[in-house]
N, C-alpha and C positions, 0 to 999 in steps of 0.2 A: 199117222206119224206120230211116235211118242215123244211125250214132253221132254221128259229125262231117260237119260241113256242108261243100260244096264250096271253099267261102273258108278254111275253116282247113285244107284238107288241102295249098290252094295254098302258105299260110303255111307248112304245116311244109315243103315242098317247096322253096321259095326259102331258109329259114332252113341246109336242108342241103344245098344248092348252095353258100351260101355257106359254110360251113363247110368243106367240100371245098375252096375255094378259096383259105380261110384269111383270109377278111374277114368272118367273123362275131366278133364280140365279146362278152363277158360286160358286162351291166349293170353290176355293181357296181364290181368292180374293173377292168375295160376289157380285161383278159388275152383271147389268142385262145380260142377256142372249139375243144376236139380230140375231143370224147365226143359221140357222135351222140343218145347218150340226151338230152346237155344241148340238142342242137341241137332235136331235138323238140319238148322242155319251152319254149324261147324262140319256137317257131315257134306253141306252141299258147297262150302267155301271151299273144301280141301279139294274135290272132284273138280271143283272148275280149275285150282293150282295144277291139277294133274292134267288137263284138256278134255276132260269130258264133256258130255254135251248136256249142258245145262243151264236156261232159260237167265236172262241176264236180271240182275235185282229190281224191284219194282218201285219206280220211279214216285215221287210225290202225286198223289191225285189232284185234278185242276176243275174235277167237278164240283169239288166241295166251295170253290172261290166262283165259280157262276150260282150256284144258291144262295151266298151272301149277298149278291150284288140283286139280286131277283128280293130280297128281304128288305133290303136298302131302299128300292125302290117303291114298296110298299108302305113303307114307313114314312115316306115323302108325302104318299098321295093322304094320309091320316092327319093333314093340318089343321083341323078345328081344336085339337086337344090341347093345342100350345097355350091359351090363357090359363086352363087349370094348371098347366106344368107349371107357370111363371109364378101361380102363389105359391106352391112346393118350394120352388127352389127361393124364394124369398125367406120361407120359413127356415130353409135350411142355412141359407145365409146368418139369419139371428142367432139361428142354434150354434151355427161356425162362432158366429161372435162371442158367444157367452162362454163355450170350449175354450176359445184362447186366451180371455180374460180369467176363467180359471187357473188354466195352466201358467201362467204369468205371477199370478199370484203366487200358486205353489212353488214356482222356481224363488220369487225374492227372499218367501220365507226358509223356501232352503238355502239363498245365500244369507241370510241374517245368521240363520243355525249356524254356519259354518261360521262365519265371521266370527260370533259369539267365542265357538271352541277354539278358533285360533289365537283369539286375545287373551283366553286364561292360558293356554299352553305357553303362550309368551310370556305370562306374568309368573309361571311356575319356571319357567326357564331362565328368565332373569335372577331369581332368588336362586335358582343351583348356581347360577354362576358368581353372584355376590357371596355366597355361603363357601363357592371355591377357592375364590381370590384371597377371602378372610383367611382360611386354612393354610394357603399359601404364604400368606405374610408373617401368619403365627410363626411357620417350620422355619422361615427366614430369620425372626428373631431367634426364637430357640439356638437355633447355629451358633449367631452370631454370640450371644453370651456362653454357648457352651466353648466357643474358639478362647473367646477374651477371658475366661476363668483358668482354661487350660496353660 
C-alpha cells in the first residue's frame, strides 16, 4: 500500500517547483517560502484539503517522557552526593546575599543621584518663575505709568 496518493505527490511536487521559482508564499504571513520542508508541508496540506490520501499529521511523541522518568529514577538512587550538594548550595546562598547587597547599594546611589538632580532642577525652575513674575510686575507698572501720563 502506498503511503501517499498520486494526487498528493503531485501537489508536493508542484509546491516544490513554486518554491524554487520563488512564487510559493506562506499562507498566514504571505512571505516567500525558502525552506523545502515548509514547501512539502504546504503541498501535503493542500492535498488534504482536496481529499487526497495523506497520512494524518504526526502527534507529539510519548517515548521522550518515558526516558525522562527513567532518568529521574536513576537520579533518586544516587543519594550519597547530597552532602556535597548542601555545601555548594550554602556557598550559592552567600553569593546571592552579596549580589543582592550590591544591587540594593546601586539602587540607593541611583536614587540619591536622581533626587539630587530633581532638587537642582527645582531650584532652577524656581529662579525662572521668580524672574517671570518680576518681569510681569515691571510690565504692569510701565503700562500704569504710560496710562497716567496720557
